[in-house]
Every structure is written in structure tokens, then in C-alpha cells.
C-alpha positions in Angstrom: 152.5 77.2 92.0 150.5 74.3 93.4 147.4 72.3 92.4 144.9 73.7 90.0 141.6 75.2 91.4 138.9 72.7 90.4 136.3 75.6 89.9 138.3 77.6 87.5 141.1 75.3 86.4 143.5 78.2 87.1 146.6 77.7 89.3 146.3 78.8 92.9 149.5 80.1 94.7 150.5 77.9 97.6 150.5 80.7 100.2 146.8 81.4 99.6 146.1 77.9 100.9 147.9 78.1 104.2 146.0 79.2 107.3 146.6 83.0 108.1 148.6 83.5 111.4 146.7 85.0 114.3 147.4 88.6 115.3 146.9 90.0 118.8 146.7 88.1 122.1 144.2 87.4 124.9 144.9 88.3 128.5 146.6 85.7 130.7 145.5 84.5 134.1 142.2 85.3 135.7 141.1 84.8 139.3 138.9 82.0 140.5 135.2 82.8 139.6 136.2 85.0 136.7 135.5 84.5 133.0 137.0 85.9 129.9 134.6 88.3 128.5 134.7 90.2 125.2 134.6 94.0 125.6 133.7 94.7 121.9 133.4 93.1 118.6 137.1 93.6 117.9 139.2 90.4 117.9 141.2 90.0 121.1 139.5 92.8 123.0 138.7 90.9 126.1 139.3 91.0 129.8 138.8 88.8 132.9 135.7 89.7 134.9 134.3 88.4 138.1 131.1 86.3 137.6 130.3 86.5 141.3 127.5 88.8 141.9 126.2 90.3 145.1 122.9 89.3 146.8 121.5 90.3 150.2 118.2 89.8 152.0 116.7 90.8 155.3 113.5 90.1 157.2 111.6 93.0 158.8 109.4 92.5 161.8 106.4 94.3 163.1 105.9 98.0 163.3 102.9 100.4 163.2 102.3 103.7 161.6 99.3 106.1 161.0 101.5 108.5 158.9 100.0 109.3 155.4 103.4 110.7 154.2 105.1 107.4 154.7 107.8 105.8 157.0 110.8 103.6 156.3 111.0 100.0 157.6 114.7 100.6 158.3 116.0 97.6 156.4 119.3 99.3 155.5 119.9 100.9 158.9 120.3 97.9 161.2 124.0 97.4 160.7 123.8 97.9 157.0 121.9 94.7 156.5 120.3 95.7 153.2 123.1 97.6 151.4 124.9 96.5 148.3 128.0 97.8 146.3 127.2 96.7 142.7 129.9 96.1 140.3 129.9 95.7 136.5 126.6 96.7 134.9 125.1 98.6 137.8 121.9 96.7 137.6 119.9 95.0 140.5 116.6 93.2 141.1 114.9 94.5 144.2 112.1 92.3 145.6 109.9 92.4 148.6 107.0 90.2 149.9 105.1 90.4 153.2 101.8 91.2 154.9 100.1 94.3 156.5 96.9 94.8 158.3 94.6 97.7 159.1 93.1 98.6 162.5 89.6 99.3 161.1 87.4 98.2 158.3 88.3 100.2 155.2 91.7 100.9 156.4 94.1 101.5 153.4 97.8 101.8 152.8 100.4 101.8 150.3 103.8 99.9 150.1 106.6 101.6 148.1 110.2 100.6 147.3 113.0 103.1 147.8 116.8 103.2 147.4 119.6 105.7 147.9 123.2 106.4 148.9 124.7 107.7 152.1 123.3 106.9 155.6 120.3 104.4 155.4 117.1 105.7 156.9 116.2 104.3 160.3 112.9 102.5 161.1 109.9 104.9 161.1 112.1 107.7 159.6 110.3 110.0 157.1 110.2 108.8 153.5 113.5 109.5 151.5 115.5 108.2 148.6 114.5 107.3 145.1 111.1 105.7 144.6 111.0 102.9 142.1 108.4 100.6 140.7 104.7 100.8 141.4 103.4 101.6 144.9 100.8 99.0 145.7 97.7 100.2 147.6 95.5 97.9 149.7 92.4 98.2 151.8 90.9 95.7 154.2 87.2 94.9 154.3 87.5 93.5 157.8 89.3 95.1 160.7 92.8 93.7 161.4 92.7 91.3 158.3 96.1 90.6 157.1 96.8 91.2 153.2 99.8 89.8 151.6 101.8 91.9 149.1 104.8 91.6 146.7 106.6 94.0 144.5 109.7 93.8 142.4 111.6 96.1 140.1 114.9 96.1 138.1 117.0 99.1 138.9 119.5 100.2 136.4 122.2 103.0 136.2 123.8 102.4 139.6 127.4 103.4 139.9 129.6 100.4 140.3 131.5 100.4 143.7 129.0 102.9 145.2 127.2 101.6 148.3 123.4 101.8 148.1 120.7 101.1 150.7 117.3 99.5 149.9 114.1 99.8 151.9 110.3 99.9 151.8 108.0 102.7 152.8 104.6 102.2 154.3 102.0 105.0 153.9 98.8 104.9 155.9 96.5 106.3 153.2 93.4 106.3 155.5 95.4 107.9 158.4 94.5 105.1 160.9 97.0 102.6 162.3 98.5 100.2 159.9 100.5 97.3 161.1 103.4 95.9 159.1 103.3 92.3 160.1 106.4 91.1 158.4 108.3 91.2 155.1 111.4 89.8 153.4 113.4 92.2 151.2 115.9 90.8 148.7 118.4 92.5 146.4 120.2 90.6 143.7 122.9 92.0 141.4 122.2 91.3 137.8 
């Protein structure tokens, strides 16, 4: 027996005062850019995980369409410029900003965001893939006036290691020629 417990004036066994030994162990090693991350609330349930996330962007130049069903810009088709293989959480932020113009007063169009797997659609290909986010609709009050647009959406549920393509779709709502002047598309893994 050791010293008395001041709160109760009872004797406290010495082995109750010693720190308890740790049980289990943490994984050793870890590559550069990795962090030791807990997998659950259980002690010692941890693993080394990469903290390097993917990010890609591409600039799309001018193209025209009068198709009311929509055509792709072809961002993922040109050498796979806008494709990404997510890891970890399977979650990305997809962003686009750019400008379009209509050939006549009252011309209207929509810009939509799409993604998918397999072969990316070529420029001016018919609309395909999974639509995400809101489709922004625009109309010009003056012929050939440029209107800026931007859109962004967080996409979840992507399969880690699976390659995905990302693109925009331009729909000529008024069936007159719409010019896509330029845009920048960016995909960042979260």
C-alpha cells in the first residue's frame, strides 16, 4: 500500500497510480505526401493515406451550334485533357466559367455540366453522360452580345481509381446559331 487518498483517507494500491501500458500499435512508414489518418474511433485503427489530390483544367475555344438538344464542347476528348481518376472519397468540385453570344436579338441558350466514364465525347457530339448541377439559361437583348456564365457543382459517389471525363453541353434553346466564345473548365478532387 502507498499514500492515503486525500479525498477519502483510504489507502490506494500503488498499481492504481501507475500509467496503464498502451496496447496495439500504429503502422510504420508512410510515403512522402502521406498522413496518418484514423479509419474509425477505435484506438490504433489508422493507415497512411496520400494527401495529394488531383486537379485538372482546360480552356475551350470557339465553336458554334444551333442544336436545341445540345452538343459537347469536347473537353475530355482532346488527348484526355479533362479526365480524372479520383482516389479516396470519390468526391470532386467541377467548375466552369466562360462566355457565349447569340446571332440574333432574343437568342437563348443553356449551359449544362456533364460527366461520365468510357470514351469522352468529341466536340459537337450529341449530349451524353450524367447531367449535374443547374443548367443556366441565357438570352441576349442585342445581337452578338457576349454574356458571361459560371457554374459549379460538387459531385459525390465517384468510384476511386475509375477514370471520368468532364465536359459542358451547349443547347441552342432558340434554334439560332449560338457561339461559345471561350470557357475554362476545372475539376478538383476533394
